[in-house]
matplotlib code that plots the C-alpha trace (Angstrom):
import matplotlib.pyplot as plt

x = [115.3, 114.4, 116.5, 114.9, 113.6, 112.4, 110.6, 110.3, 107.8, 107.9, 109.7, 106.5, 104.3, 106.5, 105.6, 102.0, 100.6, 100.1, 99.5, 97.3, 100.5, 101.6, 98.6, 99.4, 102.9, 103.1, 104.5, 106.4, 103.2, 104.6, 101.4, 98.0, 96.4, 96.8, 98.3, 95.7, 95.6, 94.7, 91.0, 90.8, 89.7, 93.2, 96.2, 98.0, 100.8, 100.5, 103.6, 104.3, 103.8, 101.1, 100.3, 100.6, 97.8, 99.0, 96.7, 98.5, 101.7, 105.0, 108.5, 109.5, 106.7, 107.5, 106.9, 105.5, 101.7, 100.7, 104.1, 104.4, 106.3, 107.0, 105.1, 105.7, 103.3, 100.2, 99.4, 98.7, 98.5, 95.2, 96.1, 93.6, 94.5, 94.0, 95.8, 99.0, 98.4, 100.6, 99.7, 97.5, 97.2, 94.3, 94.6, 91.0, 90.8, 92.4, 95.8, 97.9, 101.1, 102.9, 102.6, 104.4, 104.4, 107.3, 110.6, 109.2, 108.2, 107.4, 106.6, 104.8, 106.4, 110.1, 111.7, 115.0, 113.1, 111.1, 113.4, 113.9, 111.0, 112.3, 115.7, 114.1, 112.1, 115.3, 117.1, 114.2, 114.8, 118.4, 117.8, 115.1]
y = [87.1, 90.5, 90.4, 91.7, 89.0, 89.4, 86.5, 86.5, 84.3, 81.0, 82.6, 84.5, 81.4, 79.4, 81.9, 80.7, 77.6, 75.5, 75.4, 73.7, 73.1, 70.5, 69.3, 68.1, 69.7, 72.4, 75.8, 78.0, 79.4, 82.7, 84.2, 82.4, 81.5, 79.3, 79.5, 78.8, 78.1, 81.2, 81.0, 83.1, 82.8, 84.2, 82.0, 80.3, 80.6, 84.3, 85.4, 89.1, 92.6, 93.8, 97.0, 97.2, 98.7, 99.5, 98.3, 99.0, 101.0, 99.3, 101.0, 98.7, 99.9, 103.6, 105.2, 101.9, 102.9, 102.2, 100.8, 97.7, 94.6, 91.2, 88.0, 84.3, 82.2, 79.9, 80.3, 83.1, 83.7, 84.2, 85.6, 85.2, 88.6, 90.8, 93.7, 92.2, 92.6, 95.6, 95.3, 93.5, 93.3, 92.4, 89.3, 88.5, 88.4, 90.2, 88.7, 89.4, 90.8, 91.5, 91.0, 92.2, 92.6, 94.3, 93.2, 90.2, 91.4, 89.4, 89.9, 87.5, 89.2, 89.3, 92.5, 91.4, 91.1, 94.3, 97.0, 100.2, 99.9, 96.4, 97.8, 100.6, 98.0, 96.0, 99.2, 100.0, 96.5, 97.0, 100.4, 98.8]
z = [70.1, 69.1, 65.9, 62.7, 60.4, 56.8, 55.2, 51.4, 49.4, 51.0, 53.9, 54.6, 54.2, 56.7, 59.4, 59.6, 61.2, 58.0, 54.3, 51.7, 49.8, 52.5, 54.5, 58.0, 57.9, 60.6, 59.9, 62.4, 63.8, 64.5, 63.0, 63.5, 60.2, 57.1, 53.6, 51.0, 47.3, 45.3, 44.3, 41.2, 37.6, 36.7, 35.7, 38.6, 39.4, 39.8, 38.0, 37.2, 38.4, 40.7, 42.5, 46.3, 48.4, 51.9, 54.7, 58.0, 58.9, 58.2, 58.2, 55.4, 53.0, 53.3, 49.9, 48.4, 48.0, 44.5, 43.4, 41.4, 42.7, 41.3, 42.4, 41.7, 43.8, 43.9, 47.6, 49.9, 53.6, 55.3, 58.7, 61.6, 62.8, 59.8, 61.6, 60.6, 56.9, 55.8, 52.1, 49.6, 45.8, 43.5, 41.5, 40.9, 44.7, 47.4, 48.1, 51.2, 49.8, 53.1, 56.9, 59.9, 63.6, 65.4, 63.9, 62.1, 58.5, 55.4, 51.7, 49.4, 46.5, 45.6, 46.3, 44.8, 41.4, 41.9, 40.4, 42.3, 44.7, 45.7, 46.5, 48.6, 50.6, 51.2, 52.3, 54.6, 56.3, 56.6, 58.3, 60.6]

ax = plt.figure().add_subplot(projection="3d")
ax.plot(x, y, z, "-o")
ax.set_aspect("equal")
plt.show()
């Protein structure tokens, strides 16, 4: 419809074709790829603060390079088209932290729990 959309956490995961969390259940398929269980030696679920590393331009992530945001998840997106990855973080593996194409943007992390930087990211979305 051309309206801006922001997916947060599970809202990001639903944008993909499917998930290890619910085998056989189709996602929305807006983005090609799957949501996979985190494969790391670190504790799962990943709960806590982690630093963003920007990968491709996103108007939502303006000023977010190197900022810490809050995660609560056990699964992460593995897009077929890696150019939609707008940021990643390191959690014993590279984790897709955000994706976007056009007016559809999504965060694996929780901006509403991410202090000042989270509020800035939400403000960026409102201004999109």
